[in-house]
C-alpha positions in Angstrom: 0.0 0.0 0.0 1.3 3.5 -0.9 2.4 5.7 2.0 -0.5 7.7 3.5 -0.2 11.4 2.7 -1.2 13.4 5.8 -3.5 16.3 5.5 -5.0 18.5 8.2 -8.7 18.8 9.0 -8.4 22.5 8.1 -7.0 21.6 4.7 -9.7 19.0 4.0 -12.5 21.5 4.8 -10.7 24.2 2.7 -10.6 21.7 -0.3 -14.3 21.1 0.0 -14.9 24.9 0.2 -12.9 25.4 -2.9 -15.2 23.1 -4.9 -18.3 25.1 -4.2 -18.2 27.3 -7.3 -17.9 24.3 -9.6 -20.6 22.4 -7.8 -23.0 25.3 -8.3 -22.2 25.3 -12.0 -22.9 21.6 -12.3 -25.9 21.4 -10.0 -28.5 21.6 -12.8 -26.7 18.9 -14.8 -26.5 16.7 -11.7 -30.2 17.0 -11.2 -31.0 16.2 -14.8 -28.6 13.2 -15.0 -29.7 11.8 -11.6 -26.1 11.1 -10.6 -22.9 12.8 -9.8 -20.6 13.4 -12.8 -17.4 11.3 -13.1 -15.6 14.6 -12.9 -17.0 15.5 -9.5 -16.3 12.1 -8.1 -12.7 12.3 -9.4 -12.3 15.7 -7.7 -13.8 14.4 -4.4 -11.3 11.5 -4.5 -8.4 13.6 -5.5 -9.1 15.9 -2.5 -8.9 12.9 -0.2 -12.4 13.7 1.1 -13.6 10.1 1.0 -10.6 9.1 3.1 -11.7 11.2 6.1 -13.3 8.4 8.1 -11.6 5.5 6.4 -9.4 3.4 8.8 -5.8 4.3 8.7 -4.9 0.6 8.5 -6.4 0.6 5.0 -5.2 3.8 3.6 -7.6 6.3 5.2 -7.1 9.3 7.4 -9.3 8.0 10.3 -10.4 11.5 11.4 -13.1 12.8 13.7 -16.7 12.3 12.5 -17.1 16.1 12.9 -14.6 16.7 10.2 -16.7 14.8 7.7 -19.7 16.8 8.8 -17.9 20.1 8.2 -16.9 18.9 4.8 -20.5 18.1 3.9 -21.7 21.4 5.2 -19.3 23.1 2.7 -20.2 20.9 -0.2 -23.9 21.4 0.5 -23.5 25.1 -0.2 -22.7 24.2 -3.8 -24.9 21.1 -4.4 -27.1 19.2 -2.0 -27.0 16.0 -4.0 -23.2 16.1 -4.1 -23.0 16.6 -0.3 -25.6 13.9 0.3 -23.7 11.3 -1.7 -20.4 12.4 -0.1 -21.6 12.2 3.5 -23.2 8.8 2.9 -20.3 7.2 1.1 -17.8 8.8 3.5 -19.8 7.5 6.5 -19.9 4.0 5.1 -16.0 4.0 5.2 -16.4 4.1 8.9 -19.1 1.5 8.9 -16.9 -1.0 7.0 -14.4 -0.6 9.9 -16.9 -2.3 12.2 -16.8 -5.5 10.1 -14.4 -8.3 10.9 -10.9 -7.6 9.7 -11.1 -10.2 7.0 -14.0 -8.4 5.3 -12.1 -5.2 5.4 -9.0 -6.8 3.8 -11.2 -8.3 1.1 -12.9 -5.0 0.3 -10.0 -2.6 0.5 -7.0 -4.9 -0.1 -7.3 -4.8 -3.9 -8.0 -1.1 -4.0 -8.1 1.2 -0.9 -10.1 3.8 -2.8 -13.2 1.6 -3.0 -16.5 3.0 -1.8 -19.9 1.4 -0.9 -23.4 2.6 -0.7 -26.0 1.2 1.6 -29.6 0.0 1.0 -31.4 -0.6 4.3 -35.0 0.3 3.6 -36.5 -2.9 2.3 -39.9 -3.6 0.8 -39.0 -7.2 1.7 -35.8 -8.8 2.8 -34.5 -11.9 4.5 -31.3 -13.6 5.5 -31.4 -17.4 5.9 -28.6 -18.9 8.0 -26.7 -21.7 6.2 -23.3 -23.3 6.8 -20.7 -20.6 6.8 -23.0 -17.7 6.3 -26.3 -16.6 5.0 -28.5 -16.6 1.9 -29.7 -13.1 1.5 -32.7 -12.0 -0.6 -34.6 -8.8 -0.9 -35.6 -5.6 -2.6 -34.1 -2.5 -1.0 -34.7 1.1 -1.7 -32.8 4.4 -1.5 -29.2 3.3 -2.2 -27.8 6.8 -2.5 -24.7 7.1 -4.6 -24.9 3.5 -5.9 -24.2 4.7 -9.5 -20.9 6.2 -8.2 -19.4 3.4 -6.1 -18.0 -0.1 -6.1 -20.2 -2.1 -3.7 -23.3 -2.1 -1.5 -24.3 -3.1 2.1 -27.8 -4.2 2.7 -29.7 -4.9 5.9 -32.0 -7.9 6.5 -33.7 -9.8 9.4 -32.2 -13.2 10.1 -34.7 -16.0 9.9 -35.2 -17.8 13.2 -33.4 -15.3 15.4 -35.0 -12.8 17.8 -33.4 -10.2 20.0 -36.7 -9.8 21.9 -40.1 -11.5 21.5 -41.4 -10.7 18.0 -38.3 -8.6 17.1 -36.0 -10.3 14.6 -32.2 -9.9 14.7 -31.1 -7.7 11.8 -27.6 -7.8 10.3 -25.7 -5.7 7.8 -24.4 -7.6 4.8 -21.5 -6.5 2.6 -22.2 -7.8 -0.8 -19.5 -9.0 -3.1 -18.2 -6.4 -5.5 -19.3 -8.5 -8.5 -22.4 -6.6 -9.7 -23.7 -9.7 -11.4 -24.8 -10.9 -8.0 -27.4 -8.2 -7.6 -29.5 -5.9 -9.8 -29.7 -2.1 -9.6 -33.2 -1.0 -10.6 -33.2 2.6 -11.9 -36.4 3.9 -10.4 -35.2 7.2 -8.9 -37.7 9.8 -10.3 -38.3 12.4 -7.5 -38.7 16.1 -7.0 -35.6 16.6 -4.9 -32.1 15.2 -4.4 -32.4 13.7 -7.9 -28.7 13.8 -8.3 -28.2 11.3 -5.5 -29.3 8.4 -7.8 -30.8 6.6 -4.8 -31.8 3.6 -6.8 -33.2 0.2 -5.7 -31.2 -3.0 -5.2 -32.5 -6.5 -5.8 -30.9 -9.9 -5.1 -32.1 -13.5 -4.7 -30.3 -15.9 -2.4 -26.8 -14.4 -2.6 -24.5 -16.3 -0.3 -22.8 -13.9 2.1 -20.1 -15.5 4.3 -20.3 -14.9 8.1 -17.4 -12.5 8.2 -19.1 -10.2 5.7 -22.0 -9.6 8.1 -22.4 -7.5 11.2 -25.1 -7.6 13.9 -26.9 -4.3 14.2 -27.5 -5.1 17.8 -23.9 -5.9 18.8 -22.7 -2.8 16.9 -24.9 -0.9 19.3 -23.9 -2.5 22.6 -23.5 -0.5 25.8 -21.0 -2.7 27.5 -17.8 -1.4 29.2 -15.1 -0.5 26.7 -16.8 -2.2 23.8 -15.0 -2.2 20.5 -16.4 -4.7 18.0 -14.8 -7.2 15.7 -12.8 -5.2 13.0 -13.1 -2.0 15.0 -10.7 -3.4 17.6 -7.8 -2.9 15.2 -8.5 0.8 14.6 -7.7 3.8 16.8 -10.6 6.1 16.0 -12.6 6.7 19.1 -15.9 6.8 17.1 -15.8 3.0 17.1 -16.8 3.4 20.8 -20.0 5.3 19.9 -23.1 3.2 19.4 -23.8 3.1 15.6 -27.3 4.3 15.8 -26.1 7.4 17.7 -24.0 8.7 14.8 -26.0 7.3 11.8 -28.7 10.0 12.1 -26.0 12.7 12.2 -25.1 11.8 8.6 -28.3 13.2 7.2 -28.5 16.9 8.3 -25.2 18.3 7.0 -26.1 18.4 3.3 -29.4 20.0 4.1 -27.9 22.6 6.4 -25.2 23.4 3.8 -27.9 23.7 1.1 -29.8 26.1 3.2 -26.7 28.2 3.7 -26.2 28.1 -0.1 -29.8 29.2 -0.6 -29.2 32.1 1.8 -26.1 33.2 0.0 -28.0 33.0 -3.3 -30.9 35.1 -1.9 -28.5 37.8 -0.7 -26.9 38.0 -4.1 -30.2 38.2 -5.8 -31.4 41.0 -3.6 -28.6 43.3 -4.8 -30.7 44.2 -7.9 -34.1 42.5 -7.6 -37.1 44.8 -7.6 -40.9 44.3 -7.4 -43.3 45.0 -10.3 -43.2 48.7 -9.5 -39.4 49.0 -9.5 -38.9 49.1 -5.7 -35.8 47.3 -4.4 -36.8 44.2 -2.4 -33.7 44.5 -0.2 -35.1 47.6 1.5 -38.3 45.9 2.7 -38.6 45.2 6.4 -40.1 41.8 5.8 -37.2 40.8 3.6 -34.7 41.9 6.3 -36.6 39.9 9.0 -36.8 36.8 6.8 -33.0 36.9 6.2 -32.4 37.3 9.9 -34.7 34.5 10.9 -33.5 32.1 8.2 -29.9 32.7 9.0 -30.6 32.2 12.7 -32.2 28.8 12.0 -29.3 27.7 9.9 -26.8 28.8 12.5 -28.8 27.0 15.2 -28.9 23.8 13.2 -25.1 23.9 12.7 -24.5 24.6 16.4 -26.7 21.7 17.5 -24.8 19.2 15.3 -21.4 20.6 16.4 -22.3 20.5 20.1 -23.6 16.9 19.9 -20.6 15.7 17.9 -18.3 17.3 20.4 -20.0 15.5 23.2 -19.7 12.2 21.4 -16.0 12.7 20.9 -15.3 13.8 24.5 -17.2 10.8 25.9 -15.5 8.3 23.6 -12.1 9.7 24.3 -12.7 9.1 28.0 -14.1 5.6 27.4 -17.4 6.8 28.8 -20.7 5.5 27.4 -23.4 8.0 26.6 -26.5 7.8 28.8 -29.8 6.9 27.2 -31.0 10.4 27.8 -28.0 11.9 26.0 -28.5 9.6 23.1 -32.2 10.7 23.0 -31.0 14.3 22.8 -28.7 13.5 19.9 -31.4 11.7 18.0 -33.8 14.7 18.7 -31.1 17.2 17.5 -30.3 15.2 14.3 -34.0 15.5 13.3 -34.6 19.0 14.5 -31.5 20.4 12.7 -32.9 19.1 9.4 -36.3 20.7 10.2 -34.6 24.0 10.9 -32.8 23.9 7.6 -36.1 23.2 5.8 -37.9 26.0 7.6 -35.1 28.4 6.7 -35.1 27.6 3.0 -38.9 27.8 3.0 -38.8 31.4 4.3 -36.2 32.3 1.6 -38.1 30.6 -1.2 -41.3 32.4 -0.2 -39.6 35.8 -0.2 -38.0 35.0 -3.6 -41.3 35.7 -5.3 -42.5 34.5 -8.7 -39.1 35.1 -10.3 -37.7 32.3 -8.1 -39.9 29.4 -9.0 -38.0 28.4 -12.2 -36.8 24.8 -12.2 -33.2 25.9 -12.7 -33.3 28.5 -10.0 -30.7 27.7 -7.3 -33.0 28.6 -4.4 -35.9 26.6 -5.8 -33.5 23.6 -6.2 -32.4 24.0 -2.6 -36.0 24.1 -1.5 -36.7 20.9 -3.4 -33.6 19.1 -2.2 -33.9 20.1 1.5 -37.6 19.2 1.4 -36.8 15.8 0.0 -34.0 15.2 2.5 -36.2 16.2 5.4 -38.4 13.1 4.6 -35.6 10.8 5.6 -36.5 8.7 8.7 -33.6 10.2 10.6 -35.2 13.7 10.1 -38.7 12.5 11.1 -39.4 14.4 14.2 -42.4 12.3 15.2 -40.0 9.3 15.4 -37.2 11.3 17.1 -39.6 13.0 19.5 -41.0 9.7 20.6 -37.4 8.4 21.2 -36.5 11.5 23.1 -39.7 11.5 25.2 -39.1 7.9 26.2 -35.4 8.4 26.9 -35.8 11.6 29.0 -38.6 10.0 31.1 -36.7 6.8 31.8 -39.1 4.7 29.8 -38.0 1.8 27.6 -37.1 3.1 24.2 -39.0 0.9 21.8 -37.4 2.0 18.5 -34.9 -0.7 17.4 -32.8 1.8 15.5 -31.6 3.6 18.7 
């Protein structure tokens, strides 16, 4: 393996920031093509951005989860779809690090630049235990970035295994890189985040060896000083954080970044935009108030994420496990920050007037993209609110993805 070229967090974030002008120029094409361009993917790789969370043992930089979030916040200013694909594929580099070392060696050994998408939302899926592994079948939706990567992880319940009465054990499965084993169904026809190419994945009784699977329960354990399987060989403290605590944190950054990009676009438009009677919109009191409130919501959303990620890092560094209540707060904040971003861009879109409803308008695109992203289950405040309400009151948290 080639020697790892070190780069600071500050430099990684600066590289992402420098891409924003190009991403803005390409945003309309990304939306039309329903995927990121090869050029954009090459630039993300060349900037080492996908290496941020990748284990150092396999050519990555193994940095703090918060660094990845800051990168996505910057990319989102230019293109929400690009930021969404980036934050998901980058996060999956951390996920692979939880698998047994053998699986990591098989995936990254031939090429340490490999990336995977994930498809966990299933219309139906099952994993049947057999000698040495599982036969996995199913139809999964929302595999963001699958047209731009080299593999996919799916999630399925295991036949005959329960973690509680009526609750099946679920496992992550790392499919082989041979795409003949599964089918990508191109069904992604949506109003927002079109460029993510979040297509469906279908397979029928693919054999997955045991070492290429990972229990979603064990990866969320609360035991003392727990590091799991392959994670035991890596230094990153985020392997000490329960998976379902940081998974939801992957969703808001692209949306918050896109809201910031929408705000910047709106301010630029106001320099010369007038109403039908020639009056400058920038001088209106309502416009000033909308700018203030929208920017406040965006700042609040960023601060929530940064605070929670800082807490996660501090606890992990001290080998302290987060309380159920703190994890409930983190889940609440992941959802609420996405809501704040959507509220902010909605205010700006409304104030943009009839001249801002064109399909190629940057603010209209941000409104569509953030609205689409806010439908993600991690942004569903009804779900997050229920989790928080149970956690803060000391009640059993019933959601299995917690």
